[in-house]
NUVEXMAR-727135 format. One line per field, with one value per atom (N, C-alpha, C, O): residue number from 1; x, y, z. Coordinates in Angstrom, 2 decimals, always signed. Example, Ala and Ser with C-alpha at 12.3 -4.5 7.8 and 13.67 -1.06 7.14 Angstrom:
NUVEXMAR-727135
pos (1/1/1/1/2/2/2/2) $
x (+13.19/+12.30/+13.20/+14.24/+12.85/+13.67/+12.90/+13.41) $
y (-5.69/-4.50/-3.30/-3.32/-2.25/-1.06/+0.03/+1.14) $
z (+7.80/+7.80/+7.80/+8.46/+7.08/+7.14/+7.87/+8.04) $
end
This chain:
NUVEXMAR-727135
pos (1/1/1/1/2/2/2/2/3/3/3/3/4/4/4/4/5/5/5/5/6/6/6/6/7/7/7/7/8/8/8/8/9/9/9/9/10/10/10/10/11/11/11/11/12/12/12/12/13/13/13/13/14/14/14/14/15/15/15/15/16/16/16/16/17/17/17/17/18/18/18/18/19/19/19/19/20/20/20/20/21/21/21/21/22/22/22/22/23/23/23/23/24/24/24/24/25/25/25/25/26/26/26/26/27/27/27/27/28/28/28/28/29/29/29/29/30/30/30/30/31/31/31/31/32/32/32/32/33/33/33/33/34/34/34/34/35/35/35/35/36/36/36/36/37/37/37/37/38/38/38/38/39/39/39/39/40/40/40/40/41/41/41/41/42/42/42/42/43/43/43/43/44/44/44/44/45/45/45/45/46/46/46/46/47/47/47/47/48/48/48/48/49/49/49/49/50/50/50/50/51/51/51/51/52/52/52/52/53/53/53/53/54/54/54/54/55/55/55/55/56/56/56/56/57/57/57/57/58/58/58/58/59/59/59/59/60/60/60/60/61/61/61/61/62/62/62/62/63/63/63/63/64/64/64/64/65/65/65/65/66/66/66/66/67/67/67/67/68/68/68/68/69/69/69/69/70/70/70/70/71/71/71/71/72/72/72/72/73/73/73/73/74/74/74/74/75/75/75/75/76/76/76/76/77/77/77/77/78/78/78/78/79/79/79/79/80/80/80/80/81/81/81/81/82/82/82/82/83/83/83/83/84/84/84/84/85/85/85/85/86/86/86/86/87/87/87/87/88/88/88/88/89/89/89/89/90/90/90/90/91/91/91/91/92/92/92/92/93/93/93/93/94/94/94/94/95/95/95/95/96/96/96/96/97/97/97/97/98/98/98/98/99/99/99/99/100/100/100/100/101/101/101/101/102/102/102/102/103/103/103/103/104/104/104/104/105/105/105/105/106/106/106/106/107/107/107/107/108/108/108/108/109/109/109/109/110/110/110/110/111/111/111/111/112/112/112/112/113/113/113/113/114/114/114/114/115/115/115/115/116/116/116/116/117/117/117/117/118/118/118/118/119/119/119/119/120/120/120/120/121/121/121/121/122/122/122/122/123/123/123/123/124/124/124/124/125/125/125/125/126/126/126/126/127/127/127/127/128/128/128/128/129/129/129/129/130/130/130/130/131/131/131/131/132/132/132/132/133/133/133/133/134/134/134/134/135/135/135/135/136/136/136/136/137/137/137/137/138/138/138/138/139/139/139/139/140/140/140/140/141/141/141/141/142/142/142/142/143/143/143/143/144/144/144/144/145/145/145/145/146/146/146/146/147/147/147/147/148/148/148/148/149/149/149/149/150/150/150/150/151/151/151/151/152/152/152/152/153/153/153/153/154/154/154/154/155/155/155/155/156/156/156/156/157/157/157/157/158/158/158/158/159/159/159/159/160/160/160/160/161/161/161/161/162/162/162/162/163/163/163/163/164/164/164/164/165/165/165/165/166/166/166/166/167/167/167/167/168/168/168/168/169/169/169/169/170/170/170/170/171/171/171/171/172/172/172/172/173/173/173/173/174/174/174/174/175/175/175/175/176/176/176/176/177/177/177/177/178/178/178/178/179/179/179/179/180/180/180/180/181/181/181/181/182/182/182/182/183/183/183/183/184/184/184/184/185/185/185/185/186/186/186/186/187/187/187/187/188/188/188/188/189/189/189/189/190/190/190/190/191/191/191/191/192/192/192/192/193/193/193/193/194/194/194/194/195/195/195/195/196/196/196/196/197/197/197/197/198/198/198/198/199/199/199/199) $
x (+0.82/+0.00/+0.86/+0.52/+2.00/+2.89/+3.44/+3.49/+3.86/+4.41/+3.34/+3.62/+2.11/+1.01/+0.75/+0.46/+0.85/+0.65/+1.72/+1.40/+2.96/+4.05/+3.86/+4.10/+3.42/+3.14/+2.02/+2.10/+0.99/-0.14/+0.30/-0.10/+1.13/+1.61/+2.38/+2.22/+3.22/+3.99/+3.06/+3.25/+2.06/+1.09/+0.29/-0.01/-0.06/-0.81/+0.02/-0.51/+1.31/+2.18/+2.25/+2.21/+2.36/+2.39/+1.10/+1.15/-0.04/-1.32/-1.31/-1.79/-0.77/-0.72/+0.19/-0.13/+1.32/+2.22/+1.53/+1.64/+0.83/+0.09/-0.97/-1.16/-1.65/-2.69/-2.10/-2.66/-0.99/-0.43/+0.20/+0.15/+0.78/+1.34/+0.23/+0.39/-0.89/-2.04/-2.62/-3.04/-2.64/-3.15/-2.27/-2.77/-0.96/-0.02/-0.30/-0.33/-0.50/-0.79/-2.07/-2.14/-3.09/-4.34/-4.15/-4.73/-3.34/-3.06/-2.38/-2.71/-1.44/-0.78/-1.79/-1.76/-2.68/-3.66/-4.65/-5.01/-5.10/-6.14/-5.56/-6.27/-4.26/-3.55/-4.28/-4.41/-4.76/-5.45/-4.50/-4.93/-3.22/-2.22/-1.44/-1.51/-0.70/+0.21/+1.58/+1.69/+2.62/+3.97/+4.43/+5.40/+3.74/+4.12/+3.35/+3.43/+2.61/+1.87/+2.81/+3.99/+2.27/+2.99/+2.85/+2.00/+3.69/+3.69/+2.30/+1.86/+1.62/+0.31/-0.75/-1.70/-0.59/-1.54/-1.46/-2.49/-0.24/-0.06/-0.58/-1.24/-0.28/-0.69/-2.21/-2.75/-2.90/-4.37/-4.98/-5.92/-4.42/-4.93/-4.71/-5.63/-3.51/-3.23/-4.06/-4.56/-4.22/-5.05/-6.49/-7.14/-7.00/-8.36/-8.49/-9.44/-7.53/-7.58/-7.47/-8.13/-6.65/-6.53/-7.87/-8.31/-8.53/-9.79/-10.95/-11.90/-10.87/-11.93/-11.75/-12.65/-10.60/-10.33/-11.11/-11.34/-11.52/-12.24/-11.32/-11.77/-10.00/-9.04/-9.01/-8.97/-9.03/-9.02/-10.30/-10.28/-11.41/-12.69/-12.69/-13.14/-12.19/-12.20/-11.26/-11.49/-10.19/-9.23/-9.60/-9.02/-10.58/-10.97/-9.92/-9.79/-9.17/-8.10/-8.55/-9.10/-8.32/-8.63/-7.33/-6.42/-7.25/-6.07/-6.45/-7.46/-5.64/-5.80/-4.54/-3.44/-4.70/-3.55/-3.37/-4.31/-2.12/-1.77/-2.28/-3.01/-1.89/-2.38/-1.43/-0.22/-1.98/-1.18/-0.85/-1.66/+0.33/+0.78/+0.90/+1.80/-0.01/-0.02/+0.45/+0.01/+1.33/+1.77/+1.47/+1.23/+1.50/+1.27/+2.34/+2.08/+3.52/+4.63/+4.50/+5.19/+3.62/+3.50/+2.94/+2.01/+3.53/+3.08/+1.76/+1.73/+0.67/-0.66/-1.13/-1.97/-0.57/-0.99/-1.59/-1.48/-2.20/-2.88/-2.00/-0.85/-2.56/-1.84/-0.98/-0.31/-0.98/-0.09/-0.40/+0.51/-1.68/-2.07/-1.45/-1.14/-1.27/-0.67/+0.80/+1.35/+1.44/+2.86/+3.14/+4.30/+2.10/+2.31/+2.87/+2.51/+3.74/+4.23/+3.09/+2.18/+3.17/+2.16/+2.86/+3.86/+2.33/+2.87/+1.90/+0.70/+2.42/+1.60/+0.50/-0.63/+0.82/-0.17/-0.18/+0.87/-1.38/-1.57/-2.67/-3.77/-2.34/-3.31/-3.66/-2.80/-4.92/-5.26/-6.33/-7.12/-6.30/-7.24/-7.34/-6.35/-8.52/-8.71/-8.79/-9.57/-7.96/-7.94/-7.73/-6.82/-8.56/-8.43/-8.37/-7.59/-9.20/-9.28/-8.13/-8.01/-7.29/-6.17/-6.24/-6.68/-5.78/-5.70/-4.27/-3.32/-4.12/-2.80/-2.65/-3.60/-1.43/-1.13/+0.04/+0.93/+0.02/+1.15/+1.35/+0.39/+2.61/+2.92/+3.74/+4.59/+3.47/+4.25/+4.47/+3.54/+5.71/+6.07/+6.50/+7.27/+6.01/+6.27/+7.05/+6.91/+7.88/+8.63/+8.72/+8.82/+8.67/+8.88/+10.36/+11.21/+10.66/+12.05/+12.20/+11.31/+13.35/+13.75/+15.22/+16.01/+15.59/+16.97/+17.99/+19.02/+17.70/+18.67/+18.37/+18.77/+17.68/+17.36/+17.91/+17.29/+19.08/+19.73/+18.95/+18.98/+18.24/+17.45/+16.33/+16.07/+15.68/+14.62/+15.20/+14.60/+16.36/+17.00/+17.43/+17.31/+17.94/+18.33/+17.09/+17.15/+15.98/+14.73/+14.23/+13.68/+14.43/+14.04/+14.76/+14.19/+16.04/+16.84/+16.49/+16.14/+16.59/+16.51/+15.09/+14.88/+14.11/+12.73/+11.86/+10.65/+12.51/+11.81/+12.40/+11.90/+13.47/+14.13/+14.48/+14.29/+15.00/+15.48/+14.35/+14.59/+13.14/+12.01/+11.72/+11.24/+12.01/+11.92/+13.12/+12.97/+14.31/+15.54/+15.56/+16.00/+15.08/+15.05/+13.86/+13.72/+13.01/+11.79/+10.78/+9.95/+10.87/+9.80/+8.53/+7.42/+8.70/+7.60/+7.83/+8.97/+6.75/+6.91/+7.46/+7.19/+8.21/+8.82/+7.79/+6.72/+8.14/+7.24/+8.00/+9.20/+7.29/+7.86/+8.04/+7.35/+8.98/+9.17/+8.60/+8.74/+7.94/+7.47/+8.17/+8.21/+8.72/+9.34/+8.52/+8.33/+8.02/+7.26/+8.25/+8.58/+8.70/+9.66/+8.92/+8.14/+9.15/+8.42/+9.31/+8.84/+10.60/+11.52/+12.79/+13.40/+13.20/+14.47/+14.37/+13.29/+15.55/+15.72/+15.76/+16.43/+15.05/+14.98/+16.35/+16.73/+17.09/+18.38/+19.32/+20.00/+19.38/+20.25/+19.80/+20.62/+18.49/+17.95/+18.35/+18.77/+18.21/+18.62/+20.13/+20.59/+20.89/+22.34/+22.65/+23.57/+21.88/+22.06/+21.77/+22.50/+20.69/+20.37/+21.50/+21.94/+21.95/+23.04/+24.34/+25.09/+24.59/+25.80/+25.75/+26.76/+24.57/+24.41/+24.61/+25.23/+24.08/+24.27/+25.75/+26.25/+26.45/+27.89/+28.66/+29.61/+28.24/+28.87/+28.72/+29.61/+27.60/+27.34/+27.99/+27.77/+28.79/+29.45/+28.42/+28.57/+27.37/+26.32/+26.22/+25.12/+27.38/+27.45/+26.58/+26.01/+26.48/+25.72/+24.22/+23.45/+23.77/+22.33/+21.82/+20.69/+22.64/+22.22/+21.03/+20.78/+20.31/+19.16/+19.66/+20.40/+19.25/+19.62/+18.39/+17.35/+18.51/+17.41/+17.16/+18.09/+15.88/+15.49/+14.34/+13.44/+14.36/+13.27/+12.00/+12.02/+10.89/+9.61/+8.52/+8.52/+7.59/+6.47/+5.35/+4.35/+5.51/+4.47/+4.73/+3.79/+6.03/+6.36/+7.77/+8.69/+7.94/+9.24/+10.32/+11.46/+9.96/+10.93/+10.92/+10.36/+11.54/+11.50/+12.93/+13.78/+13.19/+14.52/+14.40/+13.33/+15.50/+15.56/+16.83/+17.87/+16.73/+17.91/+17.94/+16.90/+19.14/+19.29/+19.90/+20.84/+19.34/+19.73/+19.89/+19.00/+21.04/+21.37/+20.31/+19.96/+19.78/+18.89/+17.46/+16.80/+16.99/+15.57/+15.34/+14.24/+16.35/+16.17/+16.03/+16.77/+15.10/+14.98/+13.84/+12.73/+14.16/+13.13/+12.91/+13.86/+11.65/+11.29/+11.00/+10.39/+11.46/+11.30/+10.61/+11.03/+9.55/+8.88/+9.00/+8.63/+9.51/+9.64/+8.53/+8.39/+7.74/+6.64/+7.03/+7.09/+7.28/+7.74/+6.53/+5.81/+6.29/+5.14/+5.52/+4.67/+6.75/+7.13/+7.33/+7.87/+6.89/+7.04/+5.92/+5.87) $
y (-1.21/+0.00/+1.27/+2.26/+1.20/+2.36/+2.72/+3.90/+1.73/+1.97/+2.58/+3.50/+2.06/+2.58/+4.04/+4.85/+4.37/+5.74/+6.67/+7.80/+6.23/+7.04/+7.25/+8.34/+6.21/+6.32/+7.33/+8.16/+7.24/+8.16/+9.59/+10.52/+9.78/+11.12/+11.75/+12.94/+10.96/+11.45/+11.83/+12.87/+10.99/+11.28/+12.53/+13.34/+12.69/+13.86/+15.13/+16.14/+15.09/+16.24/+16.58/+17.76/+15.57/+15.82/+16.50/+17.41/+16.07/+16.71/+18.18/+19.04/+18.47/+19.84/+20.72/+21.88/+20.16/+20.90/+21.17/+22.26/+20.17/+20.37/+21.45/+22.27/+21.47/+22.48/+23.89/+24.79/+24.09/+25.44/+25.85/+27.03/+24.90/+25.22/+25.60/+26.54/+24.90/+25.24/+26.60/+27.36/+26.90/+28.20/+29.32/+30.38/+29.11/+30.10/+30.33/+31.47/+29.25/+29.38/+30.18/+31.01/+29.93/+30.66/+32.13/+33.01/+32.39/+33.77/+34.54/+35.70/+33.88/+34.53/+34.82/+35.89/+33.86/+34.02/+35.13/+35.91/+35.22/+36.21/+37.58/+38.58/+37.63/+38.90/+39.82/+41.02/+39.24/+40.05/+40.53/+41.13/+40.26/+40.64/+41.86/+42.25/+42.45/+43.55/+43.18/+42.55/+43.55/+43.14/+43.80/+43.35/+44.88/+45.51/+44.93/+45.46/+43.86/+43.21/+42.70/+42.46/+42.55/+41.92/+40.41/+39.89/+39.71/+38.24/+37.66/+36.77/+38.16/+37.60/+37.84/+37.07/+38.92/+39.18/+38.07/+37.54/+37.72/+36.62/+35.31/+34.54/+35.06/+33.80/+33.67/+32.60/+34.76/+34.71/+34.43/+33.65/+35.07/+34.83/+33.38/+32.74/+32.86/+31.47/+30.50/+29.51/+30.77/+29.92/+29.89/+28.84/+31.04/+31.10/+30.21/+29.43/+30.33/+29.51/+28.02/+27.20/+27.67/+26.26/+25.73/+24.68/+26.44/+25.95/+25.97/+25.20/+26.82/+26.89/+25.88/+25.70/+25.23/+24.32/+23.02/+22.52/+22.48/+21.20/+20.07/+19.06/+20.24/+19.22/+19.09/+17.98/+20.24/+20.18/+19.55/+18.82/+19.83/+19.23/+17.73/+16.96/+17.32/+15.89/+15.10/+13.92/+15.75/+15.10/+15.26/+14.62/+16.14/+16.37/+17.12/+16.90/+18.02/+18.76/+20.20/+20.86/+20.67/+22.05/+22.76/+22.18/+24.03/+24.85/+26.01/+26.69/+26.21/+27.36/+28.20/+27.67/+29.53/+30.43/+31.06/+31.17/+31.48/+32.14/+31.32/+31.82/+30.07/+29.13/+29.07/+28.90/+29.20/+29.08/+27.61/+26.73/+27.37/+26.00/+25.80/+26.34/+25.01/+24.70/+23.27/+22.35/+23.08/+21.74/+21.51/+22.46/+20.25/+19.92/+20.54/+20.82/+20.77/+21.30/+22.79/+23.32/+23.49/+24.94/+25.27/+24.62/+26.29/+26.76/+27.49/+28.60/+26.90/+27.46/+28.30/+27.87/+29.51/+30.48/+31.67/+31.75/+32.56/+33.70/+34.40/+34.74/+34.59/+35.27/+34.36/+34.83/+33.04/+32.13/+32.09/+31.94/+32.23/+32.09/+33.18/+32.94/+34.37/+35.47/+35.23/+35.86/+34.34/+34.08/+32.85/+32.54/+32.15/+30.93/+31.25/+32.28/+30.40/+30.61/+30.42/+29.62/+31.17/+31.07/+30.66/+31.26/+29.65/+29.22/+29.68/+29.81/+29.94/+30.55/+29.63/+30.08/+28.36/+27.42/+26.12/+25.55/+25.67/+24.32/+23.68/+24.21/+22.53/+21.74/+20.55/+20.01/+20.14/+18.96/+18.12/+18.60/+16.85/+15.87/+14.73/+14.36/+14.17/+13.00/+11.76/+11.70/+10.78/+9.51/+8.38/+8.42/+7.38/+6.17/+6.48/+5.87/+7.43/+7.79/+8.64/+8.84/+9.16/+10.02/+11.34/+11.39/+12.41/+13.71/+13.92/+13.83/+14.19/+14.44/+15.93/+16.60/+16.43/+17.84/+18.00/+17.15/+19.09/+19.51/+21.01/+21.77/+21.41/+22.78/+23.49/+22.88/+24.79/+25.61/+26.99/+27.62/+27.44/+28.78/+29.59/+29.10/+30.83/+31.67/+32.92/+33.46/+33.36/+34.61/+35.32/+34.68/+36.66/+37.44/+37.45/+37.38/+37.55/+37.60/+38.64/+38.84/+39.29/+40.18/+39.91/+39.69/+39.91/+39.60/+40.49/+40.00/+41.78/+42.72/+43.12/+44.20/+42.28/+42.59/+41.49/+40.44/+41.75/+40.76/+40.53/+39.43/+41.56/+41.40/+40.37/+39.57/+40.40/+39.42/+38.02/+37.04/+37.91/+36.60/+36.07/+34.88/+36.96/+36.57/+36.13/+35.17/+36.84/+36.46/+35.10/+34.33/+34.81/+33.51/+32.38/+31.33/+32.64/+31.64/+31.63/+30.60/+32.82/+32.90/+32.80/+32.24/+33.34/+33.28/+32.33/+32.23/+31.62/+30.62/+29.25/+28.47/+28.96/+27.66/+27.31/+26.17/+28.29/+28.02/+27.59/+26.88/+28.01/+27.61/+26.12/+25.48/+25.56/+24.11/+23.42/+22.42/+23.96/+23.33/+23.28/+22.30/+24.36/+24.41/+23.64/+23.50/+23.15/+22.41/+23.28/+22.78/+24.59/+25.49/+25.18/+25.26/+24.82/+24.37/+22.90/+22.47/+22.12/+20.75/+20.84/+21.81/+19.83/+19.85/+20.09/+19.49/+20.97/+21.30/+21.89/+21.67/+22.65/+23.25/+24.75/+25.38/+25.31/+26.75/+27.25/+26.61/+28.42/+29.10/+30.45/+31.20/+30.76/+32.06/+32.86/+32.42/+34.03/+34.91/+35.91/+36.91/+35.65/+36.53/+37.67/+37.46/+38.89/+40.05/+41.01/+42.02/+40.70/+41.57/+40.81/+40.19/+40.85/+40.28/+38.87/+38.36/+38.26/+36.97/+35.85/+35.97/+34.77/+33.64/+33.01/+32.80/+32.71/+32.03/+32.86/+32.33/+34.18/+35.06/+35.18/+35.30/+35.13/+35.21/+33.97/+34.07/+32.79/+31.54/+31.55/+31.11/+32.05/+32.17/+33.04/+32.74/+34.11/+34.99/+34.30/+34.47/+33.49/+32.72/+31.74/+31.62/+31.05/+30.08/+30.75/+30.18/+31.94/+32.68/+33.01/+32.93/+33.37/+33.66/+32.40/+32.44/+31.27/+30.01/+29.63/+29.17/+29.84/+29.55/+30.48/+30.06/+31.74/+32.71/+32.25/+32.48/+31.60/+31.07/+29.69/+29.04/+29.26/+27.94/+26.81/+25.84/+26.97/+25.97/+25.47/+25.33/+25.21/+24.80/+23.58/+23.47/+22.67/+21.43/+21.68/+20.78/+22.90/+23.20/+24.07/+24.55/+24.27/+25.14/+24.55/+23.35/+25.44/+25.02/+24.48/+25.15/+23.26/+22.61/+22.44/+21.96/+22.82/+22.65/+21.17/+20.40/+20.79/+19.39/+19.37/+20.22/+18.43/+18.30/+17.83/+16.88/+18.50/+18.15/+18.29/+19.23/+17.35/+17.45/+18.32/+18.54/+18.81/+19.64/+21.13/+21.92/+21.53/+22.95/+23.09/+22.40/+23.98/+24.14/+24.68/+24.24/+25.62/+26.26/+25.57/+26.08/+24.39/+23.53/+23.22/+22.87/+23.36/+23.16/+22.31/+22.19/+21.72/+21.01/+21.40/+21.63/+21.47/+21.67/+20.55/+20.12/+20.07/+18.93/+19.40/+20.19/+18.87/+19.30/+18.06/+17.22/+17.97/+16.78/+16.45/+15.28/+17.46/+17.21/+16.84/+16.08/+17.36/+17.16/+16.49/+16.01/+16.43/+15.85/+16.92/+17.91/+16.74/+17.61/+18.61/+18.27/+19.87/+20.91/+21.13/+21.30/+21.11/+21.39/+22.89/+23.50/+23.47/+24.91/+25.11/+24.54/+25.92/+26.30/+27.80/+28.55/+28.26/+29.70/+30.11/+29.57/+31.10/+31.61/+33.00/+33.95/+33.11/+34.37/+35.21/+34.90/+36.27/+37.15/+38.39/+39.26/+38.50/+39.72/+39.45/+40.30/+38.27/+37.99/+38.65/+38.53) $
z (+0.00/+0.00/+0.00/-0.64/+0.74/+0.82/-0.56/-0.91/-1.35/-2.67/-3.58/-4.35/-3.49/-4.29/-3.93/-4.81/-2.65/-2.19/-2.77/-3.17/-2.81/-3.38/-4.88/-5.39/-5.57/-7.00/-7.24/-8.15/-6.41/-6.55/-6.27/-6.98/-5.23/-4.88/-6.04/-6.32/-6.70/-7.84/-8.99/-9.63/-9.27/-10.34/-10.01/-10.89/-8.73/-8.28/-8.49/-8.96/-8.15/-8.36/-9.85/-10.22/-10.70/-12.16/-12.62/-13.45/-12.08/-12.42/-12.00/-12.73/-10.81/-10.32/-11.18/-11.45/-11.60/-12.49/-13.82/-14.38/-14.33/-15.59/-15.43/-16.33/-14.29/-14.05/-14.03/-14.66/-13.33/-13.24/-14.58/-14.94/-15.31/-16.63/-17.61/-18.39/-17.55/-18.40/-18.02/-18.89/-16.72/-16.25/-16.80/-17.19/-16.82/-17.36/-18.85/-19.30/-19.61/-21.04/-21.26/-22.16/-20.43/-20.53/-20.17/-20.80/-19.15/-18.75/-19.89/-20.14/-20.57/-21.72/-22.83/-23.44/-23.08/-24.16/-23.86/-24.75/-22.61/-22.27/-21.94/-21.99/-21.60/-21.33/-20.36/-20.59/-19.26/-18.25/-17.15/-16.17/-17.30/-16.29/-16.76/-17.92/-15.84/-16.14/-15.60/-14.54/-16.32/-15.91/-14.61/-14.00/-14.18/-12.91/-11.72/-10.61/-11.95/-10.86/-9.78/-10.03/-8.59/-7.49/-7.60/-8.34/-6.86/-6.88/-6.63/-7.35/-5.58/-5.23/-6.29/-6.42/-7.07/-8.17/-9.21/-9.65/-9.60/-10.56/-9.97/-10.67/-8.71/-8.09/-8.04/-8.31/-7.69/-7.63/-9.01/-9.13/-10.04/-11.39/-11.80/-12.31/-11.57/-11.94/-11.12/-11.65/-9.83/-8.98/-9.45/-9.41/-9.89/-10.43/-11.67/-11.79/-12.58/-13.79/-13.47/-14.10/-12.49/-12.09/-11.64/-12.11/-10.73/-10.17/-11.16/-11.02/-12.17/-13.17/-14.30/-15.11/-14.36/-15.47/-15.34/-14.24/-16.47/-16.47/-16.03/-15.48/-16.26/-15.85/-14.32/-13.79/-13.61/-12.15/-11.63/-10.64/-12.29/-11.89/-12.14/-11.29/-13.30/-13.63/-12.71/-12.44/-12.24/-11.34/-9.87/-9.00/-9.59/-8.20/-7.40/-6.20/-8.07/-7.41/-7.16/-8.04/-5.94/-5.57/-5.23/-4.63/-5.62/-5.37/-4.44/-4.66/-3.40/-2.51/-2.59/-2.68/-2.56/-2.58/-1.19/-0.41/-0.92/+0.35/+1.53/+2.39/+1.55/+2.56/+3.76/+3.59/+4.97/+6.19/+6.43/+6.13/+6.98/+7.26/+8.76/+9.40/+9.32/+10.75/+10.96/+10.26/+11.92/+12.27/+13.75/+14.50/+14.18/+15.59/+16.48/+17.66/+15.95/+16.74/+17.01/+17.88/+16.26/+16.44/+17.83/+18.31/+18.45/+19.76/+19.58/+19.04/+20.02/+19.77/+20.95/+21.74/+21.04/+22.04/+21.30/+20.08/+22.02/+21.42/+20.38/+20.66/+19.20/+18.12/+17.26/+16.34/+17.54/+16.81/+15.32/+14.50/+14.96/+13.54/+12.67/+11.50/+13.24/+12.47/+12.17/+11.27/+12.93/+12.75/+11.91/+11.64/+11.49/+10.71/+9.32/+8.74/+8.79/+7.42/+6.42/+6.62/+5.33/+4.26/+2.98/+2.58/+2.35/+1.06/-0.03/+0.22/-1.22/-2.26/-2.80/-3.02/-3.01/-3.56/-2.76/-2.48/-2.42/-1.90/-2.74/-2.84/-3.34/-4.08/-3.19/-2.50/-3.21/-2.42/-3.12/-3.93/-2.75/-3.29/-2.30/-1.67/-2.18/-1.32/-2.20/-3.15/-1.87/-2.60/-1.62/-0.79/-1.72/-0.92/+0.59/+1.33/+1.02/+2.43/+2.94/+4.15/+2.04/+2.44/+1.68/+0.54/+2.34/+1.69/+1.21/+1.99/-0.07/-0.66/-0.93/-1.34/-0.68/-0.89/-1.84/-1.90/-2.59/-3.42/-3.15/-3.10/-2.97/-2.57/-3.64/-4.29/-3.81/-4.75/-4.14/-3.63/-4.21/-3.76/-4.97/-5.80/-5.07/-6.24/-5.86/-4.76/-6.79/-6.63/-7.98/-9.03/-7.94/-9.15/-9.49/-8.60/-10.77/-11.24/-12.34/-13.16/-12.34/-13.43/-13.70/-12.78/-14.96/-15.34/-14.63/-14.18/-14.52/-13.97/-12.54/-12.10/-11.80/-10.41/-9.50/-9.32/-8.93/-8.06/-6.78/-6.23/-6.30/-5.08/-5.26/-4.37/-6.42/-6.68/-6.83/-6.37/-7.46/-7.59/-6.22/-5.94/-5.38/-4.03/-3.23/-2.47/-3.41/-2.71/-3.20/-2.42/-4.48/-5.03/-4.29/-4.02/-3.98/-3.25/-1.76/-1.20/-1.13/+0.34/+0.88/+1.96/+0.15/+0.64/-0.17/+0.04/-1.09/-1.89/-1.65/-0.83/-2.35/-2.24/-0.79/-0.35/-0.07/+1.29/+2.24/+3.21/+1.95/+2.81/+2.66/+3.60/+1.50/+1.34/+1.99/+2.70/+1.73/+2.22/+3.75/+4.34/+4.39/+5.86/+6.43/+7.65/+5.54/+5.90/+6.65/+7.41/+6.43/+6.89/+6.12/+6.65/+4.84/+3.99/+3.65/+3.53/+3.50/+2.97/+1.54/+0.84/+1.13/-0.20/-1.30/-1.30/-2.22/-3.32/-4.48/-4.64/-5.30/-6.51/-6.33/-5.53/-7.09/-7.17/-8.50/-9.53/-8.44/-9.63/-9.72/-8.74/-10.88/-11.10/-12.09/-13.23/-11.67/-12.56/-13.17/-12.54/-14.38/-15.05/-15.71/-16.64/-15.22/-15.74/-16.53/-17.06/-16.59/-17.32/-17.65/-16.78/-18.93/-19.32/-19.87/-20.16/-19.99/-20.64/-19.60/-18.57/-19.88/-18.93/-18.68/-17.53/-19.74/-19.60/-18.74/-17.86/-19.02/-18.24/-16.79/-15.88/-16.58/-15.21/-14.42/-13.27/-15.03/-14.38/-14.12/-13.07/-15.10/-14.92/-13.70/-12.93/-13.51/-12.36/-11.04/-10.07/-11.00/-9.79/-9.49/-8.35/-10.53/-10.35/-9.90/-9.10/-10.40/-9.98/-8.49/-7.80/-8.01/-6.58/-5.75/-4.69/-6.23/-5.52/-5.47/-4.44/-6.58/-6.61/-5.68/-5.02/-5.64/-4.74/-3.29/-2.46/-2.98/-1.64/-1.43/-0.41/-2.41/-2.38/-2.32/-1.58/-3.13/-3.22/-4.67/-5.22/-5.26/-6.67/-6.98/-8.07/-6.03/-6.26/-6.29/-6.63/-5.92/-5.83/-6.97/-6.92/-8.00/-9.10/-9.85/-9.81/-10.56/-11.37/-12.70/-13.41/-13.03/-14.28/-15.15/-14.69/-16.40/-17.35/-17.59/-17.82/-17.53/-17.71/-18.71/-18.64/-19.62/-20.60/-19.90/-19.11/-20.19/-19.60/-20.64/-21.43/-20.65/-21.59/-21.02/-21.70/-19.79/-19.17/-19.32/-19.39/-19.37/-19.48/-20.04/-19.60/-21.01/-21.67/-20.73/-20.78/-19.88/-18.99/-17.64/-16.66/-17.60/-16.42/-15.99/-16.81/-14.69/-14.13/-12.86/-12.28/-12.47/-11.20/-10.47/-11.08/-9.14/-8.29/-7.27/-6.77/-6.97/-6.05/-4.74/-4.71/-3.64/-2.30/-1.42/-1.34/-0.77/+0.02/+1.06/+1.24/+1.74/+2.87/+2.46/+3.16/+1.31/+0.97/-0.39/-0.65/-1.24/-2.57/-3.64/-3.63/-4.55/-5.74/-5.60/-5.21/-5.94/-6.07/-7.56/-8.33/-7.97/-9.36/-9.50/-8.62/-10.62/-10.86/-12.21/-13.22/-12.23/-13.48/-13.62/-12.71/-14.75/-15.01/-15.97/-17.07/-15.54/-16.35/-16.84/-16.06/-18.13/-18.73/-19.09/-20.04/-18.32/-18.55/-19.34/-19.54/-19.80/-20.53/-22.02/-22.73/-22.51/-23.95/-24.73/-25.95) $
end
């Protein structure tokens, strides 16, 4: 049963990646966004498209944005909820009496903005690596510049931090063209999808 559960979890994650990639394609087609939007603006639009898609309905998958993450270990005293970490996307589905989750954290990116690239690492990837968030995917909302150069910039910062083994590597995917993976000793692989909104 455990092996079947792991197989299902992997298939569920693939469905979630397909849903967000399809939402991005729809966002490009409908052009209801602006390149000066904030991160949460893009996330809300994509989350809306995910939940409205027939694919999410047929798979029984629901997406929530800006979701608080509570664990049993959290100190539950007055005001604790305001201090809980929030992840940008949580997808969930119930199968065989179990609730499955898939997590995605998003950050804006610009080719010539080192602060945004640093935030992608420190307030994005690092939240998975430190296990503040359960393992999931990273989404990069590219609003200015070239994707390849932007990824090169992220990798340069990782190398500067002597984290050469954690750089983003381009991987072929049938779900999204701009797909990367980074490997981390403590948690395994983080999947990265770059959504270019400035084309």
